[in-house]
C-alpha positions in Angstrom: -30.9 14.4 7.2 -28.2 15.0 10.3 -27.2 11.2 10.2 -27.1 11.8 6.4 -24.4 14.4 6.8 -22.8 13.1 9.0 -22.5 9.3 7.3 -21.5 11.4 4.1 -18.7 13.6 6.3 -17.0 10.4 7.7 -17.0 8.3 4.0 -15.1 11.8 3.3 -12.5 11.9 6.0 -11.4 7.9 5.6 -11.4 8.3 2.3 -9.1 11.2 2.2 -7.3 9.9 5.2 -6.3 7.0 3.2 -4.9 9.0 0.3 -2.2 10.2 2.5 -0.5 7.3 2.3 3.5 7.2 1.1 6.9 5.9 2.1 7.1 9.4 4.9 3.6 7.4 6.3 4.4 4.3 6.1 6.5 2.7 9.4 9.7 0.8 9.0 9.2 -2.6 7.4 6.1 -1.6 5.0 5.0 0.1 2.3 2.4 2.3 0.2 0.4 0.4 -1.8 -2.6 1.1 -4.2 -5.7 -0.9 -5.5 -9.2 -0.1 -4.3 -7.2 2.8 -2.1 -3.5 3.4 -1.0 -2.8 1.9 2.6 0.5 1.1 4.2 1.4 -2.9 3.5 4.0 -5.1 5.6 7.0 -5.4 3.2 6.3 -9.1 1.7 7.9 -11.7 3.7 9.3 -15.5 2.4 7.1 -17.2 -0.1 4.6 -13.4 -0.2 3.9 -12.7 -3.3 5.7 -9.3 -3.8 6.8 -6.8 -6.5 10.3 -6.1 -7.6 11.9 -2.5 -6.2 11.9 -1.1 -9.3 8.2 -1.5 -10.2 7.1 1.4 -7.5 6.0 4.7 -8.8 7.6 8.2 -9.1 5.7 9.3 -5.8 7.4 5.2 -4.6 3.3 3.4 -4.3 3.7 -0.1 -5.6 0.1 -1.6 -6.8 -1.4 -4.6 -4.8 2.2 -6.2 -3.1 5.3 -4.0 -1.9 8.7 -5.3 -2.6 10.6 -8.0 -0.4 12.1 -7.3 2.7 15.4 -7.2 3.5 18.0 -10.4 2.1 15.3 -11.7 0.1 14.1 -11.0 -3.5 11.1 -12.1 -5.6 11.3 -14.7 -8.2 9.4 -17.2 -10.4 5.7 -17.5 -9.1 6.1 -15.5 -6.4 6.3 -12.2 -8.1 3.2 -10.3 -8.0 3.7 -7.9 -10.7 
């Protein structure tokens, strides 16, 4: 029973920590993306899937993909959303 409680506690702690994601938490060169959970992901590089910078939510999070790094832009098939 104690093992079960410890496992539940660890799962709750991990999911709570994963939700603490945003531009103020992610390092430079990354953004906060959301799909199953929120987590920091590197900005899009050349030929990566990406989101347009204006596709972020009000809280600054993006769905599935970050925008491209400075000097690059999303276009054509590279557009993630």
